[in-house]
N, C-alpha and C positions, 0 to 999 in steps of 0.2 A: 637097186630099187629106186634110188633117188633120180637116176637118169630116166627111168620109165615114167615117173611122175612129171618130170620136166617136159619130155616128149609129148605126153598125153595133153598137157596144158598148152603146148605149142599148137598141136593139131586142132584144138578147139578155138584158136584165135583166127581172126580174119587176116587177109594178105596183107592189108595196110598195117594192122597191128604187128605182124611179123616183120615188116619192113622197119618199123620204129624199133622193135626189139633188136634187129640186126644192127641198126646204127648205133644204138646204145652199147651193144656188146663190142663193137669195133672201136668205139671211144674208149671203153673200159680196157681193151687190149692195148691200145696206144698208150694210155696212162700206165699200165703195168709195164710196158716195154721202157718207157721213159724212167720209171722208178728203178727198174732193173739196171739201167745204163748208169744211173747216179748212185747205185748201191744202196737204195733206200727200201728195196723190196725184201721182205722177210720170206714170204711164201712163194717161191719161184714156180711151184707146181700149179699155181693159179693161172699162169700164162697158158699152160697146156689145157687146162679145163676151159677157159674162155675160147681158145682156138677150136676146141671140139664142139662147144655150144654154137659157135658161129657156123661151123659145118652143119650141124643139125638143123639150124634155123634155115639155112640156104637149101638143104635138101627138102624140108617141108614145103618151102616156097615153090620149089621146082615141081614137087608132086602136085600141089594145088593148081598150078598153072597147066599141068598136063591133063587134068581132069576136065 
């Protein structure tokens, strides 16, 4: 259910807002990977969630450009 709400919120945003969201998600992924490499990350599943969110954002950007 949480995923549907996230995707619905993304669909309501403009392409520029999605680009900003994508950059922020990629920065978060970088930080998570860095923490994981230095053994500071407690919840490693967060990396998977952020990667999937990045894919969702990119998919919606692509769909908006196709229309």
